[in-house]
N, C-alpha and C positions, 0 to 999 in steps of 0.2 A: 417660615419659608412657604410662600404661596405658589408652589410649583404648579399645581393642578389648575388654579384659577388663571395663571398667566398662560398656561398651555392652551386653555380653552379660548383665551383672547387671541392667541396666535391663530387658532383655527378660524375664528370669526374674521380676523383680519385677512386671512388667506381667501376666504369666500368673497369678501368685499373687493379684494384686489383682482379677483377673477373677472369682475365686470369692467375693469379699467381697460382703455384702449391704448394706453401708453406702453411701449415696449420697454423691457428691462435692459438698460445699457450694460449691466454687469454680467451679461451672459445668460440670463433667464428671460427669454423673450415672452411676448404676450401669450397668455394662456386662455384657451377656450374652455368654457364650462363643460365638464364631462357629463354627457347625457346617456351614455351606454349603460346597460344593465350588467350587473355582476354575473359572471359565468355560472351556469347551473352546475358546473363540475368543480366549483371552487372548494367544495367540501372534501374533495379527494386528497388534496394536500394536507389538510388538517387531520384527516383520518390516518394518513400514512405517518404523520408525525407522532400521533398518539400510539399507533401500533409499534413504531420504532422505539419509542420511549418505554412502553410496557415490556417489550421483548428484552430490551437492554437491562431493565430493572430486574427481570427474571433471571437473566444470565448473570448479572452482578450478584444477586442473592445466592445463586447456586455456587458461584466461585468463592464467596467469602464464608460459606457455611463451615468450612474446615478451619477457619481462623478464629482463635480465641481472643478475648479482650486483652488478656495479659500479653499475648504475642503482638497484637496490634499496638498496644501502648509502648512496648519495648521497641518496636520498629519505628514508631512515630518519634520517640525521644532519642533514637540512636544517631541522628544527624549530628555531624561534627560542626564546630564553629566555622571551619573553612567552607563546608558545604553551604551553611546558612549565609555566610558572607558572599559567596559566589552567587547564590540564588537571588539574594536581594540586589546584587549588582546587576544581574541580568533583568530583574524586574524593572529597575530604573531605566535600563537601556530600552526595554520593550515599550514602556510608557513614554519614553522620550521620542521614539519613532512614531508612536501614536499621535503625538502633537503635530507631527509632520502631515498626518492625514488632513487635519483641519487647515494647516498652513497652505498646503497645495490646493485645497478646495477654494480657499479665499483668494489665492492667486488666480485661479481659473475664473472666479467671479469678479475679478478686478476690484476687490474690496481691501482696503488697508485697515488692519486691526493690530494693535500692539501685541508683540509676541507673548508677553506675560498674560494677557487676556486670552489669547489663543490657547496657550498651554493650560490655563485654568479651566477653560471650557472643555477642552479635549480630555484632559486627565480626569476631571470629575465626572463627565458624562460617560466615559468608558468604564471607570471604576465602579460607578453605580449600576450601569446597565449590565455589566458582566456578572454582578452579584444578584441583582433583582430580576434580570431577564426583561422581556418586553422592550427591546432597545428602541423601537420607533417611538414609544411613549416616554420611557425614562430618559434616554439620551437626548431625544428631541426636546423634551421639556426643559432640561438643564441648559441645553444649547440656547434655546429661546430666551430663557431667563437671563443668561449672561450676554449673549450677542445682541439682543434687542436694546439693551442699554448702551450699546456701541453704535446704534443707528441702523442695524440690519433689519430688513423687513422679513416677514414670515416666509415669503417665497424664497428669498435668498438663503435663509437658514435651512429650509427644506432641501434646496438644491445642494447646499454644503453637505448635508447628511448623505445624500445620494452619491455625490462625488467621493466622499470618504469611503463609502461602501465599495466603490470600484477599486480604490487603492488596496483595500483588504484582499479582494478576490484576485487581483492581479498578482500580488505577492504570494498568495496561497497556491495559485495555479503554477507559477514558476517553480516554487519549492517542491511541490508535489511531483511535477513532471520530471525535474532533474533527479530527485532522490529515487523515484521509481525506476528510471533508466539506469542510473549509476549503480544502484544497489538491488537490481532486479533479482539476482540469485539469492541473496540472503533474505530478502523480503519474502520470497516464495516459500521459504521454510518457516517463516514466522507467521504469515497470514494464510498459509495453506492454499496458495495460488500457484500459477505457473509463471515461469520467467517471461514467456512471450506475452502473457496477459498483462503482467506488470509493465513491461516495456511498451506495450500497445497503449495502455491507459496513460502512462507517462508522456508518450509521444503525442497523444491526443490533447493532453492538457497544455503542452508547450505550443502545439499548433493553434489551439484556441487563443492563447495569449498573443502569439505572434500575429495571428489573423486579426485580432482586435486592434493591435498596434498599427498594422497595415491599413485597416479599415478607417481608423481615425486620422491616418496620415494623408490619405488621398484628398479629402476635403472636409469641411466642417460638418460634423454629425450632431444629431440631436435625438433624444428619446422622449417619449411621453410617459410620465409616472403619475398615475391617478389624476389625469387631466392637465398636469403641468408639463410644458414643453421645455426640456432642459438641454442646453448645448453641452456636448461632451468635450472633455479636454483634448487638445491636439497631441501630436506625437511627442513633443518635448515634455509636456506636463505628464502625459501618460507614462513615459519612460521613467520619470522621476517618481511617479506613484508606484511603479513596479519595484524600484529599488527600495523605497521606504517600506513597502509591504513585505518584501523579502527580509529586510532587517528586523522588522517587528516579529514576524513568524519565527525566525531563527532564534531571536533573543528569548521569546516566550517558551520555545521548545527547550532551550538551554536551561531554563529555570528548573524544569522537571528532570532533565538529564543529569544535572549535577546533584540532585537530591536522591537519585536512585541508589540502591545498595551497592556496595563494592562487589566486584566480580562480574560486572556487566560486560557481556561478550560482543555486543553490537556497537558499531561505530555511530558517530553522531549523524552522519548523512542517512544511515539506515533508520535511525530513530526518528529523524525528521519526517520521513514518509509515514511512519506509524502515528506520530503526533498529529500531522495534518489530517490524516484519515480520521483519527479519533475526534479532532476538532470539528471537521466537516459533518460527521455523523451527529455530534452534539448540537451543532447549529440546526441541522435538519429536524432534530427532535423538539426544538423550541423550548427546551428546558433551560432554566437559568444557568449559564455557564456550562451547558451540556451535561449537567449533573446526572450521574448514573450511566449515561451513554458513553461519555468520555472515559470514565473509569473502567467500564466493562471492556471497551476496545483495547485499552492499554494492558489490562490484565491478561486478556487473551493473547495478545501479541508477545507479551513478555512472560509467557507461561513457564519458561525454563528457569526463571528466577523464583526465589521463595515468595509465595503469594502474600504472606503477612508483611514482608518488608516492602514489596512494591505498593501494597495498599497504604502502608504508613507513609511512603514517599508521596503518594497521590494526595493524601490528606494534608501533608505538610505543604505541598504545592498549592492546594486550595487556600491555605492560610497565607502563604507568602504572596501569591499572585492576585488573589481575590479579596480576602478578608482585610488584610493590612491596608491595601490601597483604598478599599471601601471606607474604612474608618477614617483614614486620612482625608479622603474626598469630602466626607460629611463635615469634618472639622474645617476644611478650607471653605466650603460653601457657607458655613455658619459665620466664619470670619469675614468672608466677602460681603455677606448681607449686612453685618454690623458696620463694616467700613462704609458701604454705600449709604446706609441710613444716617451715619454720622456726617457724611458729606452733605446730605440733604438738609440736615439740621443746621450746619454751618452756613450753607447757602441761604437758608431761610432767615438766619440771624444777620446776614450781610445786607445792609440797606441797598447796595448797588446790585445785589444778586450775583456777585462774583464768588467763585470758589475760594 
């Protein structure tokens, strides 16, 4: 699997296309070569991510010091078959919604790709990037490897990745906003904040999402990403993105929720806010899958539950949502490569060049 080589070719193609004067009819207009210098303050974000990760690892280490290996093993293996069945069901639902990210992006770009190819590219790119981290490289490489064989150019694949990111954040914003407002009181006790603060943050998140929807509804909007000018989806596609993002976030949160130990005293809507907050902090840390940061946040918020059992649930969540899809994605990519190479051999053997 020559992922790295093909990804480098994508970057080379993108640089060549930058010099073209023809506009992209699929929603990615002509791009001017970026000549600006990188901000001298760019290191601040990296430093903040490193600090957040280091602090979270310290907090996680402090929290798990009282947990023995025997307790952790018992908690990890305590899950019932019903819990595991529900967990894997919600894993499937979440990854099904993730395929909608790519499908909506392709719709915005006015590119037709068979759904089975879209599903393959989406599932494998997310399953690999969730586990390995560095999503711009890992997910982008896999998307290029698959979509380039369907005739998509490097700029369109880059645009697809950006639009899919908008889908994720629209869903996260709505779920965070609603759960913070509806469950402001119970969350105040879990996160050691005030009710007004939770309601204020929730309202701000909803206003930001609604403001974005209104902004793209008034007229066609575009943004520049690393020199590329990208036309943003309009109101109808953006609303669909929001619904798909909500479904994905809720399903992913449900995976962990059903794996938590019995006796959980918080409702699912309350847990949603905790999950989204933990996920956002994990993203900010740039650690693969938010490793360490996500766990520390969940453990702090659910401190009323037995720590060893919550930690066991978190480890099982990693297995169900990250490890199993990752292994399946690698197998699917291998099978896809074998299938494509077999097709090439058959075409080479056909004197007319037909498949």
